N, C-alpha and C positions, 0 to 999 in steps of 0.2 A: 721476320720475314718465313715462310716457311716452303714454301715454292723455288725448284730452280730446274733449270736447264742450261745447254751447253751445246752453241754454234760452231761447230768447224769450218772454214773457208777456206783450200787450198789457195793460195798465189802462188806468182815464181818467187818471191823473196820471204815466203813460211809461210805459215801455219795464220790465219787469223784465228784464235778464240774467243766470241762470246759468251761472255758469262749472266746470266738474265736472273734477279732473284726480285721474287715478288710479286707484283700484279695480281695477287688472288682478291685481294681483297680494292683492287683499286691505285695505289701506289706501287711502283717499284726502283728499284737499281737494275744499268746495264753499265758489266764493264768489259770493253773490247783491248785482248792485247795483239800484239805482232811484235817480234818477239823482246823486246825490256821494254818497249813503248808502248803504257795504256791510257787510254779512255775512258771517262769514267758518262754518265748522266742520271738522269733523276726522270721521275714526269709518270701521265696516271696511262697514256695512250702507253704501249708494247712495242707495235713497228715503228710511231716515230719515233721512240726512246733509244731505238735501235740504229734510229738512220745517224739521229742526233751524234751517241758514239763512233759512229763508222766514219760521218764526216769530221770529227772531231780528233779521230785517227789517220785517216787521211793527213788533215792539216797537222798533223804535228810531223810525221814522217814527211811532209811534204818542208816544214821547217826544221827539222832535222838536218836534212840531206844541202841547206842553202848556208 
């Protein structure tokens, strides 16, 4: 995987960092982090994979609060 992108999303509890690897030849990975919580997702569609990683991160944060 040669291609990499980083998206920074400011929020009230910190900065959400989204690392996007691959997708040059169709397949890639996405890592979403906030503080020390990390969520990963793999797939072929960039937008759908980013959304899956962000929803996993959200669910992890909700479960961590409880």
